Every structure is written in structure tokens, then in C-alpha cells.
N, C-alpha and C positions, 0 to 999 in steps of 0.2 A: 418807164417811158419818159423821154426828155421833154423839157418845157416847149421846145420848138415844135416837137411833134404834137404836143397837146394843143398848142395854138393853132397849128395847121388843121388839126381835126375840127376844132371849133369853127374855123373858117369854112371848111368843106361841109361839115354837118352842123349847121347852126341849130338845128332842132334836136341835136343829140343823136347818139347811135347806141345800139345795144352794148351793154357792158361786156358781153362775152367776146366782143370783137377784140377787146384789148389783149386778150390772151391767145388770139388766133395767130398762128404763124403766117398764114397766107395774107391776112390783113396787114400784118406788120411788113411783110415783104412788098406788098402793093403800095403801101404808103412810102416806103423807102424808094421804090422805083418811081413813084409819082413825083418825088422830090427832085429827081434827076431830069424831068422833062423840061423842054423849052416851052416858051409861051405858045408857039404854034401847036406844039404837041398837046399842051394843056387845053387849048381851045378846041382841038379836035377830040379830045378824050371823051367828053360827054356823048358826042355823036357815036364814037366807036363803042362806047358802053351800051348805048341804046341798041345799036345794031347787034352787038353781041347778045344783049338781052333778048332781042326779037328772035335772033337765031336759036338761042337756047330754048326760047319758048316754043318755036316751031319744032325744034327737035324733040322737045318734051311732048308736044301734042302728037307728033308723029310716033314717038315711042309709046305714048299712051294708047293711040289708036292701034298701033301694031301689036302691042302687048297688053291689051285691055283685059284679056282673060287672066293673064298672069297677075295683073293688079287686083282683079276681083278675087282671085284665089288667094292672093297675098293678104288682101283685106279680110277675107273670110278666115284665113288661117290666123291672122293677127287677132281677130275677134275671138276665135276659138281658144287661141293661146291665152288671151286675156281672161276668158271665162275659166279656162282650166287652171290658170295661175290663181284666180280667185278661189277656185275649189281647193287647190293645193294649199293655199294659205289658210283656208278654214280647217282643212284636215290637219295641217301642221299645228294650228292652234289647239285643235282637239288632241292631237298627239302630245303636245306639250302639257296639256291638262292631265292626260292619262299616263304620262311617263312616271310619276311617283308611284301610282298604283302598280304600274308595270314593274317598276323596280322591286316593290314589295313581293309581287308574285314571282319575280325572278329569284329573289332571295329564298322564298318559300320552296320554290321548285329546286333550287340548289340544295336546300337542306334535305328535301325529300329524296332527291337523287343521291345525295351523300349517304342517307340511310339505306337506300336501295343498293348502293355500292357496298356498304358494310354487310348487308344481308347477302349480296352476291359473293362477297369475299368469304362470309361465314359458310355459305352453301358450298363454295368451292373447298373450303377447309373441311367441312363436314363430309364431302364426297371423298376427299383424300383420307379421312380418318373413319371411313365407313365401317371397317372391320372392328376397330376398337369400340366405336359407339354401339355397334350391334351386340358386342359382348356385354356392355354395360346394360343395355336395354333388356337383355335376356336374363339378367341376374334374378328377378323375381321368379321367372319360370324355372331357372336352375335351382332356386331355393325350394320350390314346391317339389321338384323332382327328387332332390336329396331327402326331403321329409317323407315323401311317399315310398321311397326305397329304404327308409330306415337309416340313412346315413346322417345321423344327427351331429356327429363330430364335424363333418364337412359343412353342414348347415350352420353350425355355430360360427365356424371360421368365416363363412361367406357373409353372415349377418354382421360380424365384426368389421369386415372389409367395407361393407356398404355404409356402415355408420362412420367409419373413418373418412370415406369419400364425402359424405354429407357434411361432416365437421370441417373438412378442408375447403369445401365449396358450398357454404350455406345459402348463397344467393342464387344458385342454379336450380330452376324449378324442376328439371328432370330428376335431379337427385332427391328432391322432396317426394316426388311421385314414387320413385323406386323405393325409398325408405318406407313410405306408407304401405306399398305392396308387400315389402319384406316383413313389416310389422304384422300384417294380416297372416302371412305364412308362419310368423313367430308364434302367434296365438294358436294356430293349427298344430304346430309342433308341441306346444305346451299341453294341449288337449290330448294328443296322442300319447305323450309321456305319462300323463296322469291316468289315462285309460289302461296303459300297460301295467301300472302299479295296481290296478284293480283285477289283475289276472294272477294265475299261479306263476311264481318267479323263483329262480334260484338266487342265491346270495350274490354271485358275480353280476348277474343282470340287474339286481336291485342297486348295487353299488354304481353301476354304469348309468342307470336312469337318474339316480339322485345327483350324480356328478354333473350330468347335463342340466338338471334343474338348478343346481348351484351356479353354473356358468351363465345360465340365462338371467340370473339376478332378478327374478320376478318376485320371489318371496324372501322375507328375512329368515334368519335361522329358526326362530320360534314358529313362524308361519310354515316353514318347510317341514318341521317336525309334525306340526298338526296335520298338514296336508298328507304327509306320508302315512300317519296313523289312520286318517280318515279313509284314504284309498285302500289300504290293506284291510281295514275293518269292513269295507264294502265287499272285498273278496271273501273274507271270513264269513260274513253274513250270507253271501250267496251259497257258500258251501253248506252252511247250516240249513238254509231254506230248501236246499235240494234233498234233504233227508225226508223220506216218507214219514207221515205222522199217523198213519193208520194203526200201527202197533206201537204202543207206548214203550214196551220193553226194548224193541229194536231201535226206536227213535232215541231213547236215552243212551243205550250202549254206543250207538253210532255218534251221537252228539258228544259224548265223553271222548271218544277216540279222535274225532275231527277237531274238536276244540283243543285237545291236548297237543296234537301234532302241529296243527296250523298255527296256534297261538305261540307255541314254543319257537316255531320258525320265524314268526314275525318279530318276536323279542330278540332272537339271535340276529336277524337282519338289522333291526333298529340299533342295537348296541354295536354292531360292526360299522354302521354308517355314521352314527352320531357319537362323538366322544363326550361322555358325561363326566369325565374327570375334571374337565374345565369348569363344570357347573356344580361343584360341591357346595353344600350349605355354607361352609365357612367362606369360600370365595364369593358367593352371592352376597353375603353380609358385608364383606369388605368393599365390593364394587357397587353396592346399592342397586343390584339388578335382580330381576325375578329369576328364581331358580327354575331352570328349564326342565329339571328332572321331574318337577311336579306334573308337567304335561304327560310324560310317559307313565308315571305311576298312577295318575288319575285315570288314564285310559285303561291300564291293566285292572284297576279296581272296578271300573265299569264293566269290563268284559267278564271278570270273575263274578260280579254281581248278576250279570245276565245269565251266566252259566248256572249259578246257584238257584236263580229263579226258575230256569228251565228244569233243573234237577228236582226242585220241590214240586213243580207242576206235574211232571211225569210220574213222580212217586205217588202223587195223589190220584193218578189215573189208574192205579192198580198194577204196579210193576211187581213182577215176581222175582225171586232170588235177590233179595235186598243185600245179602252178604256179598254176592258177586259184584253188585253195583258199588257197594261200599269199598271193596278191595280195589276196583278200578279207580274210584275217586281218590282214594288214599295214594295210589300210585301216581295219579295226576298231581296231587299236592306235593308229593316227594320230589317229583321231577321239577316242579316249579320252585321248590325251595333252593335249587341250585342257582336260580337267577334272582333270588331275594323276594319271591312272591308266594311263600308258603301260605295256603289258605285252608289247611286241614282243620284248624280250629273252627272255621265257619261251617264245616260239614257236620260237625257233631250235633248241633241243635236240630238240623234238618232231619238227619237220620233218626235221632232220638225221638223227635216228635212223630215221625212216621211210624217207627216201631211201637211207640206207646199208643198211638192212635189205632193202629191195627189190632194191638192186643186188647185195648179197651173195647173196640167194636166186637171182637170175638167174644169177650166176656159178657158184653151186653146181649149179644145174640144167645149166648148160653143161658143167661138169666131169663130172657123172654121164653125160650123153649122150656125152661124149668117151670116157669109160671103157667104155661099152657098145659104142661103135664100135670101140675098140681091141681089144675081145675078138674081134671078127669080122675085124679088119684083119690082113693078112699081106703080106710082101714077097717070099715065095717064088714063083718062076716069074713075077715081075713084069717086064714088058718095059720098054724105055726109053720114057720119057714123051715125047709129042709137044708138051707144053706148053713154050713158050720159057722158058729158065732165067732170063734177065734181059732186061728191056726198058727201054732207056735213056730212051725217050720216054714212059714210063708216067706217068699222073697221080699226083702224090704223095699225093693224098687217096684214091686207089683202092687196094684191097688188092693185094698182090703176086700176079701170076698164078701164080707157082710154087706157091702153096698149093693150087691146084686139083688137083695131082697126088696129094695126100694128103687124102682127103675127111674123115677125123676132125678134122684140124687146120682145114680149111676150114669145116666145120660149126661147130666151136668158135669160130672167129673171127666167123662170122655171128651166133652167139648173143651173143658179147661186144659186137659192134657194135650189136646190138639193145638191149642193156642200156645201152650208152653213149649211144645216141640218146635213150633215155628219160631218162637222167640229164642230158643236155644241156639239156633243157627247164627243169630246175630243179636247178642244181648249186651248192650252197653251198660256199664255200671251206673251211668246217669239215669237210666230208666228203672233202676231197682225200686226206688221209692214209689214211682207211679204204678209199677206192676203190683207191688204189695198193697197199695191203696185201692187199686181196682179189685184185687182179690178180696180184700177186707170188706169192701162194699158189697161184693157179690155174695159172700158168705153171710153177711148181715141180712141181706135180702132173703136168703134161704131160711135163716133162723126165724125171721118175721113170718115167712110163708108157713113154716111149721107151726108157729103160734096161731096163725089164722086157721090152719087145719084143725088144730085142737079146739078152738072156739066154735067151729062149725059142727064138729062131730062128737064132742065129748059127751053129750047127753045120750047119744046112741051107742056109746062104746060098750062092748061086751068085755068079758075078761080077756079073751084072746086079742081083741082090738086094743085094749089098754096095754097088754104086753107088747104088741107090735108097735104101738106109738112110743112106748118106752125104749124099745130097741131102735126105733127111728131117731129118737133124740140122742141116744148114746152113740149110734152110728155116726151121726153128724158131728157130735162134740169130740168123740174119742178116736174116730177113724178118719173122717173126711178132712177136718181141719188140720190135724197133725200130718196127714199124708200130703196135703197141699203145701204145708210149711216145709216138709222134707223136699218136695219138688222145687220149691223156690230156692232152697239152699243148695240144691244140685246145680241150678243155673247160676245163682249168685252166692258162691261160697262165702260165708261170713269171715273166715280167716283171710281170704284174699282181699276182700273189701276193707277189712280192718288194717291189713298191711298197707294198702294204698292210702287209706286215710290217716294212718299213723296212730290208731287207737286200738283198744282191745275189743274182744267180742262183747263183753258186758256193756260197753258204751253203746255199741250198735243196738243191742237189745233194749237198752234204756231209751234210746232215741227212736226205736221202731224201724230201723233200717234193715231190710230183708227179714224182719220178724213180724208175724201176724199177732195182733192183740187178741188172744183167745178169749180173755175175760169179756172184752167188749162184744165179740162175736156171739158168745154163748149167753150173754146176759139176758136177751129176750126170752130164752127158754130155760134159764137156770132153775127156776122153781119147778120145772117139769122133769128135771133130771133126778135120778135116784142119788141119795146122799152116799158119798164114798170117802174113805180116809186116804189122803194123799201123803205119802211118806216125804219127810224133809231130807233132802240130800245136801251134802257139803257143796258149797258154791264152786270151790276149786275143782272138785271131782266132776261136777256138772260141766264146767267149761272144758275140762280135759276130754270128757266123753263127746261133747259137741264137736270139738276140733277133730277128734279121731273119726267121728262119723262123717264130718265134712271131707276129710282126706280120703276116706273110703269111697264116698260118693264121687269125688273127683276121679279117682282111679276107675270107678265103674263107668262114669260118663266117657272117659277116654277110651 
């Protein structure tokens, strides 16, 4: 604004004017037009302005009267707008305060929606791969089907495939679940395979089952050997337990047969499955490892020990035909010698003890019956016997007829001959000494019983009774003892035993092997025997006669 305009305005508006007028275009135009007026126009200008003011005022009043409702509504609307603008301002303030929280929630929502999108995408992908996923999810069920149908080869391949999947995707939970289910089925298959080993199996089937167990890698090689022997032992025990035990003879015969056949089959299966050449003692020493052959031979030793215990138990139950049992057991031992398990030497003590025990029991029974008969026997008032005292033409294998005069001795000899006949069926050389000792003891008991009889009845002896007692003593010393000695040599020929031992017959006689000590037997009644002269024979001639007699006895026994 120019200085002239400013001065003019000060003149026109001495009290000043609103500063907003300076920027008003209409005000500037009016001032410019006012500067062009003449004096007359300027003098009339106030009046014109008043008139225009009054006119405008009237128009305003008229407008207000005419449009008062509009003004009221406008005022009300303005008031409402003001109120609403205040409300909007408050809400905007609140909005500004909540915008950070809203941003956070929007971010969270965005993250959640992105996860939902991923899940939706995964669901869509799952839907498109539904067939493949269904196959994977059915793997445990397929594994169980294979196992129940006995398709162990397919089950092993399937288990290997599942483990490969799990190793490839270890972070996928579904594979962990599938592997856990397959492991459960894996244990079921292991149980089924071990159960099959507890049944009767052929060699190819055993090879197949052990091959599956090896592929399962559940056991080490030593553990697998132990488990194989344990399961097959269970089957063997079930076969043995199925044999009836009512009849000891049948039980023992059947036990020998079942043990021989089944144990031989188990050994054959074991040696076909496990290669023991790799575990020789020398290789074990070099590699500082345990010799795994010990597992097998320890098990075989235990089985043979169990068999020997059963054999000994059944023999003690009163088994007949021991010779037949011995032949079967020896055949059992011979067959096992082919696999390096010959146990025939362990059979000898068992059968020898049984044979000796039975013989000793028979002799003890004969002694008891003899003692009972001697309690009732008497020589008082006994007449001269009609039995011939000596018969030169008698058979050397027949008992002396003179024994018939004294029935306790005759019955004792019958019982001894019965025991010797049973012993002859199966007479091991190892039992010779025990047999001779038992007979020696029995004959010594008889000699003492004769001495007791003499002490009880000698005061009442008549001449006939004294003669009868003398015959009794001579019958015992000259007939019974030599005849029993002859029977012993028939069963145990001295020449054969001397050949086995690598000595001569004289050594056997000196040591008392198969020879009764007649001097000790007759000693209790020696003073009661009549004195007789014994011719002295050449020793060589005596041995020759004994050997000739033994050979004749062998031919007779055959």
C-alpha cells in the first residue's frame, strides 16, 4: 500500500480500521474509486453510504423475517455441527492414541493371516498329495499285515524304507509317529520269529528265521547264538516233557530216542547256521575275543548232563533189560562222536553203579533169606542123607548135588545164581571187583552163620548130627565156594581180564581180581573142618589148567 493511500486512510478512519481490510480487494477498489471523486461527490458520499446501509439493513431485516426458519435451522445446524465437530475431534484424539495399538494388532493379524495362508497352502498341497500321504500313513498297518501273513522279507524291506524316510526328514513329526508304530510291529515280528524257533523246524526254515534275525540287528552274534540255543532248548524240553512218566522203562527208552534225534538235529542246524571256523581257539587268542564255540559246547555239555541225570534217575526206578538200554545209549554216544560230543565214557560209571547196586541188593536179599532159613534149620535128629556125596560124572556147570542136603545153602545158591544170570546179560569189567567183594562178604556171613549154628547145637549133637554138620562144613568149603568161584570166572574170564589189563592170571589172583579169597571165607569154620592133605601142583601147570578151564567155560557160555 502506498504512502498516499495510508495517509488517506488515516484521514478517513482516524480511529483506525480492521487490519483485515488492508488485504481485502473490495476495500482497495473502493479506496481507489473514492480517490477519483470530486468534492461534491465526496460530500454526498456519507449520505449515500448511510442510505445504502439503511437499505441493506432493511433488506437484512426483511430477509431475516422472511427466512427466519432457515436462519434458525442454520443456527441449529451450526450448533450441531459444532457439537459433532467437537465429538469428532475427541474421537480423532482417541483414534490417534489407539493407532499404535492398532498398528500392533494389524501386524499380529498380518502374521496370523500369513500362518493361515501357509496352512491353507499346505492343506491345498496335502489335498493334491493325498494318495501319497495315505500310502505313508498306512505303512504301520501294512507292516502288521506282512508280519501276520508271515511275509518277513517284505516286512524287513518296509522297515528299512521307513527308517530311511525318517533319517531323511527327522524334523517331520508324522515320520516319528510312523517309526514308533513300525518299531512296535518290529518287536512283534521278533517275538513271532523266536516263537517259531521254539517249534519243530527243518534246516531250511531255521536258516531263513536266523537270517531274518540277523537282518533285524537286534542281537549281537554271541547273543544270537545264545538265543538260538535257548529257543531250540525250549522245544527240546517240551518234547521231553510230553513223554509219559508212569512207566520208567518206556520213559527212558523214549527219552533216549527223542534226545538223540532232536539234539542231533539241533546240532546240525547250529553248525549249518553259525560258522565256527572263524572262532577257532587260535583266532580267539590273536583277536583277544571270547571264543564263541564255548557257548555251543557248554550248552551241549548241559544237555548231556541232563540226559545222564535222567538216565540215572530212571535206572534207579527199576528199569528192566539194562543191556538193551546200554546198547541204545552206546549208539547214542557213537552218533554224537561224529559231531565231537562222544560221551560214552560218562555212561560207564552210571551203568556200572546200577549193575553193582542191583547185584549187591540181590546178594543182600539172598543173605537175609539164608539167615531166616538158618533160624529154622537144625541138625539134631537128622538122619543120614540119601543124596550122593560126590558124583564124578556131574556136569561142571551144574551145582553140586551135595548142596540139596542143606536147603538154606541150596536156596542161597539159587538166589546167587539168579543174580549172576542177570549180571551175565550185562557184566562190565569195572564191576568185577565189586561183584567178587559182595560174594566174598556173603560167603563170609554164611561161614559165620554156620559157626553160630555149631555154638547153639553142639551140646545136643548126636553122632549123626556131628556127621551132618561135618558134611555141611565140607559142602560149604569144598562145593559152594569153588562153584561160585567157577560161576564168577564164567562171567569174568580171568584170561580176558588179564589181556585187557596187560597182566597175567597170577597177578589177578594175587590182587584178588575175579578171585575169591577162600582162606578168609573158610577161616571162621576152619577148625571145624576135617584135616585133609592138599597135593602141591606145579604153578605153570595150574595156570594152564585154569586158562583151559576158562576157555571151556567161554565156549559153554556161548
